[in-house]
C-alpha positions as CSV (number, residue, x, y, z in Angstrom):
1,M,19.6,-32.0,1.8
2,V,20.2,-31.4,5.5
3,G,22.7,-34.2,5.8
4,G,25.6,-31.8,5.4
5,L,24.8,-30.4,8.8
6,E,26.0,-33.5,10.4
7,T,29.5,-32.9,9.0
8,L,29.6,-29.1,9.5
9,C,28.1,-29.0,12.9
10,G,30.0,-32.0,14.1
11,Q,33.4,-30.6,13.0
12,A,32.5,-27.2,14.4
13,Y,31.6,-28.7,17.8
14,G,34.8,-30.8,17.8
15,A,36.8,-27.7,17.1
16,K,35.0,-25.8,19.9
17,E,33.8,-23.2,17.5
18,Y,30.4,-23.3,19.1
19,K,28.8,-20.3,17.6
20,K,29.2,-21.8,14.1
21,L,26.7,-24.5,15.0
22,G,24.0,-21.9,15.3
23,T,25.1,-20.2,12.1
24,Y,25.0,-23.4,10.2
25,T,21.7,-24.5,11.6
26,Y,19.9,-21.2,10.9
27,S,21.4,-21.1,7.4
28,A,20.1,-24.7,6.8
29,I,16.6,-23.8,8.1
30,I,16.3,-20.7,5.9
31,T,17.6,-22.6,2.8
32,L,15.1,-25.4,3.3
33,L,12.2,-22.9,3.9
34,I,13.1,-21.2,0.6
35,L,13.0,-24.6,-1.2
36,C,9.6,-25.5,0.3
37,P,7.4,-23.3,-2.1
38,P,8.5,-25.1,-5.3
39,I,7.8,-28.5,-3.6
40,C,4.4,-27.1,-2.5
41,L,3.7,-26.2,-6.2
42,L,4.5,-29.8,-7.2
43,W,2.2,-31.2,-4.5
44,F,-0.6,-28.7,-5.5
45,F,-0.6,-30.1,-9.0
46,M,0.1,-33.7,-8.0
47,D,-3.0,-35.0,-9.6
48,R,-2.1,-33.7,-13.0
49,F,1.4,-35.2,-12.9
50,L,0.1,-38.6,-11.8
51,V,-2.6,-38.7,-14.5
52,F,0.0,-37.6,-17.0
53,A,2.2,-40.5,-15.8
54,G,-0.7,-42.9,-16.4
55,Q,-2.1,-43.3,-12.9
56,D,-5.7,-43.8,-12.1
57,E,-7.5,-40.4,-12.0
58,A,-9.4,-41.1,-8.8
59,I,-6.3,-42.2,-7.0
60,A,-4.4,-39.2,-8.4
61,H,-7.0,-36.8,-6.9
62,Q,-6.8,-38.5,-3.5
63,A,-3.0,-38.3,-3.6
64,R,-3.2,-34.6,-4.3
65,D,-5.6,-34.0,-1.4
66,F,-3.3,-35.9,0.9
67,S,-0.3,-33.9,-0.3
68,M,-2.1,-30.6,0.2
69,W,-2.6,-31.4,3.9
70,L,1.1,-32.3,4.2
71,I,2.2,-28.9,3.2
72,P,2.1,-27.4,6.7
73,G,4.2,-30.3,7.9
74,L,6.7,-29.7,5.1
75,F,7.5,-26.3,6.5
76,G,7.7,-27.7,10.0
77,A,10.1,-30.4,8.8
78,A,12.3,-27.7,7.2
79,I,12.9,-26.5,10.8
80,L,12.8,-29.8,12.6
81,K,15.4,-31.7,10.5
82,P,18.2,-29.1,11.0
83,T,17.3,-28.8,14.7
84,T,17.7,-32.5,15.3
85,R,21.1,-32.4,13.6
86,F,22.0,-29.4,15.7
87,L,21.3,-31.4,18.9
88,Q,22.6,-34.7,17.6
89,T,26.1,-33.4,16.9
90,Q,26.3,-32.2,20.5
91,S,25.2,-35.6,21.7
92,V,22.1,-34.1,23.2
93,I,20.0,-37.3,22.7
94,F,17.6,-37.6,25.7
95,P,15.6,-34.4,25.0
96,M,15.0,-35.6,21.4
97,L,13.9,-39.0,22.7
98,L,11.6,-37.4,25.2
99,S,10.2,-35.1,22.6
100,S,9.6,-37.9,20.1
101,S,7.9,-40.0,22.7
102,L,5.5,-37.2,23.6
103,V,4.8,-36.5,19.9
104,L,4.2,-40.2,19.2
105,C,1.6,-40.3,22.0
106,F,-0.1,-37.2,20.6
107,H,0.1,-38.5,17.0
108,V,-1.7,-41.8,17.9
109,V,-4.5,-39.9,19.5
110,A,-4.7,-37.3,16.7
111,C,-4.7,-39.9,14.0
112,W,-7.6,-41.9,15.7
113,T,-9.6,-38.7,16.3
114,L,-9.2,-37.2,12.8
115,V,-9.4,-40.4,10.8
116,Y,-12.1,-42.4,12.7
117,K,-13.8,-40.2,15.3
118,L,-14.3,-37.2,13.0
119,G,-14.5,-39.4,9.8
120,I,-12.1,-37.3,7.8
121,G,-10.3,-40.4,6.5
122,Y,-6.9,-40.3,4.8
123,V,-6.9,-36.5,4.8
124,G,-7.0,-36.7,8.6
125,A,-3.9,-38.8,8.6
126,A,-2.0,-36.1,6.6
127,M,-3.4,-33.4,9.0
128,A,-2.1,-35.5,12.0
129,I,1.4,-35.7,10.5
130,S,1.5,-31.9,10.1
131,F,0.2,-31.3,13.6
132,S,2.8,-33.8,15.1
133,T,5.6,-32.3,13.1
134,W,5.0,-28.8,14.4
135,L,4.5,-30.1,18.0
136,N,8.0,-31.6,17.7
137,V,9.3,-28.4,16.4
138,L,7.9,-26.4,19.3
139,L,9.1,-28.8,21.9
140,L,12.7,-28.9,20.5
141,A,12.7,-25.1,19.9
142,C,11.7,-24.4,23.5
143,Y,14.5,-26.7,24.7
144,V,17.1,-25.1,22.5
145,R,16.0,-21.7,23.5
146,L,15.8,-22.3,27.3
147,S,18.3,-25.0,28.0
148,P,21.7,-24.0,29.3
149,V,23.2,-26.9,27.4
150,C,22.7,-25.0,24.1
151,E,23.7,-21.6,25.4
152,R,27.1,-21.7,23.8
153,T,25.9,-23.1,20.4
154,R,22.5,-21.6,19.5
155,G,23.8,-18.2,18.4
156,D,21.6,-15.4,17.3
157,L,19.9,-14.8,14.0
158,T,20.9,-11.5,12.3
159,E,20.0,-9.7,9.1
160,W,23.7,-10.1,7.9
161,W,23.1,-13.8,7.5
162,S,20.5,-13.1,4.9
163,M,23.1,-11.5,2.8
164,E,25.5,-14.4,3.3
165,L,22.7,-16.7,2.3
166,L,22.2,-14.8,-0.9
167,I,25.9,-15.4,-1.7
168,L,25.3,-19.1,-1.1
169,L,22.2,-19.0,-3.4
170,S,24.2,-17.3,-6.2
171,G,26.1,-20.6,-6.5
172,L,22.9,-22.1,-7.9
173,L,22.8,-19.7,-10.8
174,S,24.1,-20.3,-14.2
175,N,27.8,-19.4,-14.3
176,P,28.1,-19.6,-10.5
177,K,31.8,-18.5,-10.4
178,L,30.9,-15.1,-12.0
179,E,27.8,-14.6,-9.9
180,T,29.3,-15.6,-6.6
181,S,32.4,-13.5,-7.3
182,V,30.5,-10.4,-8.1
183,L,28.0,-10.6,-5.2
184,S,30.9,-11.3,-2.8
185,I,32.6,-8.2,-4.1
186,C,29.4,-6.1,-3.6
187,L,28.9,-7.5,-0.1
188,S,32.6,-6.7,0.8
189,I,32.1,-3.1,-0.4
190,S,28.8,-2.8,1.4
191,T,30.2,-4.3,4.7
192,L,33.3,-2.1,4.5
193,H,31.1,1.0,4.2
194,F,28.7,-0.1,6.9
195,T,31.3,0.3,9.5
196,V,31.0,4.1,9.3
197,P,27.2,4.4,9.8
198,Y,27.3,1.6,12.3
199,G,29.8,3.7,14.3
200,L,27.5,6.7,14.1
201,G,24.6,4.5,15.1
202,A,26.4,3.3,18.2
203,A,27.3,6.9,19.0
204,V,23.7,8.1,18.6
205,S,22.5,5.2,20.7
206,T,24.7,6.2,23.6
207,R,23.8,9.9,23.2
208,V,20.1,9.3,23.0
209,S,20.1,7.0,26.1
210,N,22.2,9.5,28.0
211,E,20.0,12.5,27.2
212,L,16.8,10.6,27.9
213,G,18.2,9.4,31.1
214,G,19.1,13.0,32.0
215,G,15.6,14.2,31.2
216,R,16.6,16.1,28.1
217,P,14.4,14.8,25.3
218,Q,14.9,17.7,23.0
219,L,18.7,17.1,23.0
220,A,18.0,13.5,22.2
221,R,16.0,14.5,19.2
222,T,18.8,16.9,18.2
223,A,21.3,14.0,18.4
224,V,19.1,11.9,16.0
225,V,18.9,14.8,13.5
226,V,22.7,15.4,13.6
227,A,23.6,11.7,13.2
228,T,21.1,11.3,10.4
229,F,22.6,14.3,8.6
230,L,26.1,13.0,9.0
231,A,25.2,9.6,7.7
232,F,23.4,11.0,4.8
233,T,26.3,13.3,3.9
234,E,28.8,10.5,4.2
235,S,26.7,8.1,2.1
236,V,26.2,10.7,-0.7
237,I,30.0,11.2,-0.9
238,V,30.6,7.4,-1.0
239,I,27.9,6.9,-3.6
240,A,29.3,9.7,-5.8
241,V,32.8,8.2,-5.7
242,L,31.5,4.6,-6.3
243,F,29.3,5.7,-9.2
244,F,31.9,7.7,-11.1
245,C,34.5,5.1,-10.5
246,R,32.2,2.1,-11.2
247,R,34.2,1.0,-14.3
248,F,37.4,0.7,-12.2
249,V,36.2,-0.5,-8.8
250,G,36.2,-4.2,-9.8
251,Y,40.0,-4.1,-10.4
252,A,40.5,-3.7,-6.7
253,F,39.3,-7.3,-6.3
254,S,39.9,-9.0,-9.7
255,R,41.7,-8.7,-13.0
256,D,39.0,-10.7,-14.8
257,A,37.4,-8.3,-17.3
258,H,34.0,-10.1,-17.1
259,I,33.9,-9.6,-13.3
260,V,35.0,-6.0,-13.5
261,H,32.3,-5.2,-16.1
262,Y,29.6,-7.1,-14.1
263,V,30.6,-5.2,-10.9
264,A,30.2,-1.9,-12.9
265,T,26.6,-2.8,-13.8
266,M,25.9,-3.7,-10.1
267,I,27.3,-0.4,-8.7
268,P,24.0,1.6,-9.1
269,L,22.1,-1.1,-7.1
270,L,25.0,-1.1,-4.5
271,C,24.7,2.7,-4.2
272,L,21.0,2.4,-3.4
273,S,21.7,-0.2,-0.7
274,I,24.5,2.0,0.8
275,L,22.0,4.9,1.1
276,T,19.3,2.8,2.8
277,D,21.9,1.0,5.0
278,S,23.1,4.3,6.3
279,F,19.7,5.4,7.4
280,Q,18.8,2.0,9.0
281,A,22.1,1.9,10.9
282,I,21.4,5.3,12.5
283,L,17.7,4.5,13.2
284,S,18.6,1.1,14.7
285,G,20.9,3.0,17.1
286,V,18.0,5.3,18.0
287,A,15.8,2.2,18.8
288,R,18.5,0.8,21.0
289,G,19.0,4.1,22.8
290,C,15.3,4.2,23.6
291,G,15.3,0.7,24.9
292,W,13.3,-0.7,22.0
293,Q,15.8,-3.4,20.9
294,H,13.1,-5.9,20.3
295,V,11.3,-3.6,17.9
296,G,14.5,-3.1,15.9
297,A,15.2,-6.8,15.9
298,Y,11.7,-7.7,14.6
299,I,11.9,-5.0,11.9
300,N,15.4,-6.1,10.8
301,L,14.6,-9.8,10.6
302,G,11.2,-9.3,9.0
303,S,12.6,-6.9,6.4
304,F,15.3,-9.3,5.2
305,Y,13.8,-12.7,5.8
306,L,10.2,-12.0,4.8
307,V,10.9,-9.4,2.1
308,G,14.5,-9.3,1.0
309,L,15.3,-13.0,0.7
310,P,12.0,-14.2,-1.0
311,L,12.0,-11.2,-3.4
312,G,15.6,-11.8,-4.3
313,C,15.0,-15.5,-5.0
314,V,12.0,-14.7,-7.2
315,L,13.8,-12.1,-9.2
316,G,17.1,-14.1,-9.3
317,F,15.7,-17.5,-10.3
318,V,12.1,-17.0,-11.5
319,A,12.6,-13.6,-13.3
320,H,16.1,-14.7,-14.4
321,L,17.7,-11.5,-13.3
322,K,20.4,-13.7,-11.7
323,G,22.8,-11.7,-9.4
324,K,21.0,-8.4,-10.0
325,G,17.8,-10.0,-8.9
326,L,19.4,-11.3,-5.7
327,W,20.8,-7.9,-4.9
328,V,17.5,-6.2,-5.6
329,G,16.1,-8.3,-2.8
330,I,18.8,-6.9,-0.5
331,V,17.9,-3.4,-1.5
332,A,14.2,-4.0,-1.0
333,G,14.8,-5.5,2.4
334,S,17.0,-2.6,3.4
335,L,14.4,-0.1,2.1
336,V,11.6,-1.7,4.1
337,Q,13.9,-1.7,7.2
338,A,14.8,2.0,6.8
339,A,11.2,3.0,6.2
340,S,9.8,1.0,9.2
341,L,12.5,2.4,11.5
342,S,11.9,5.9,10.2
343,I,8.1,5.7,11.0
344,F,8.9,4.3,14.4
345,T,11.3,7.2,15.1
346,A,9.0,9.9,13.8
347,C,6.1,8.6,15.9
348,L,8.2,8.3,19.1
349,D,7.0,10.6,21.9
350,W,10.3,11.9,23.2
351,E,8.7,13.2,26.4
352,K,7.4,9.8,27.4
353,Q,9.9,7.5,25.6
354,V,7.0,5.5,24.2
355,S,5.5,5.3,20.7
356,S,2.3,7.4,20.6
357,W,0.5,7.1,17.3
358,E,-2.3,9.4,18.3
359,S,-0.3,12.4,19.4
360,N,2.2,12.1,16.5
361,M,-0.2,11.3,13.7
362,S,0.9,14.4,11.7
363,N,4.6,13.2,11.9
364,F,3.5,9.7,10.9
365,T,1.6,11.1,7.8
366,L,4.5,13.2,6.7
367,V,7.0,10.3,7.0
368,L,4.7,7.9,5.3
369,L,4.2,10.2,2.4
370,A,7.9,10.8,2.1
371,F,8.7,7.1,2.0
372,I,5.9,6.4,-0.5
373,F,7.7,9.0,-2.7
374,M,11.1,7.3,-1.9
375,V,9.7,3.9,-2.8
376,Q,8.3,5.1,-6.1
377,F,11.6,6.8,-6.9
378,E,13.7,3.8,-6.1
379,V,11.4,1.4,-8.0
380,L,11.5,3.7,-11.1
381,S,15.3,3.8,-10.7
382,L,15.5,0.0,-10.5
383,I,13.3,-0.4,-13.6
384,V,15.5,2.0,-15.6
385,M,18.8,0.4,-14.5
386,L,17.5,-3.2,-15.1
C-alpha cells in the first residue's frame, strides 16, 4: 500500500517541491496506522479463521500466538515503510544501510536470547521482529529529524492534514464522488472562515507577548477576553447566516441537487466546528504569546490524531454514518482542542507566566464544569441532528 510513495515523493523531489515529500510521507504513515487495527483484529482471531479453513487446531493456536506478538511490529512497520521510501526517493541510501546493519546485529542477538536463552520459543522470534522493527524506526526517525540532508523535505505535521486525510478517506465510502464533494465543500467553507479567527489569534498572540514583556499581565488578560468575545460574536453571526441559508449554500459550489441537499444536512455539524475552531484559534494564539508553543502543538496534534481521526473513522465506516461520521470526528477533535486550551488558559498564572494548578484551582474547576456542560450540550445536539 505504501508503494505509491515512490511515485509521489520521487516526482515531488524531482520537481523541487520539497515540502510535499514530508506531506506525502506523514499522510501515508497516518493512513497505514489507521488501517492497522482491522489487521490486528484479523490476527487476534487467526486461530478461528485457520480452523474454519481446515487447518490443524494446534498449529492454528500457535499461529495466533505468533501473530499477536507481531502486532507491535505492525504499527512500527506502518511508520518504517513510508520513512524508507521518503529517504529512498532522495537517494539517501547510506543511513538506511547503516541502520539496517545495526538492526540486523541487534536482531540476531535478540532472537538467540528470546528463543533459546530465555526459552520462549517461536513467540520469542515474533517479539524479536517487533523489537527490531521499532529500533529501525527510532534510528531512521532520529536521522530524519536531526540530519541537515532532510531539512528541506521533512516538513511539519499539523492538524490541518488530519482534515485533508478525512477527505482522502471519504473516497473509500460508498458513493465516493458524493461524499468527497460534500466534505471538500465543508472543508472549503471551514477553511475560509478560519482566516478570521486565525487573524484574531495572531493579533492576540502579539498583544499578549507585548503586554507580558512590558510587565502588564492584567492588560494581557484583558486582550484575551476581548479577542475571545470578538471571535465568539463573529462565529455566531457566521453560524446564523450559514444555518438559515443552509438549503442554498451548496449552490455556490455545485448545481447537483444531491450535493446541495447533502451539504444542507451537514451545515449544523459545520456550524459546531466553526464555533469550536474560533475558540481554539484564539487560545492557540494565547499559548504562542505566552511562549508555550509546544503545549499548543501537543494539544492540537493529540486532539485531531488521537481523537478526531479515529472517532471519525469509527463513525464513518463502522457506524455507517459515512461523511457525517467523518465530520463528527473533526468536531470532536476541535472540541477537545478548544477545551484543553481553555483549561490551560484559565489556569495560567499571568503574574508568573507559568501554569499554576494550585493557585488557580478555582478557575480550573469553573472551566471544567463549563466544558462538561458544553460537551453534554454538543453530544445531545449531535444525537438530535444525526
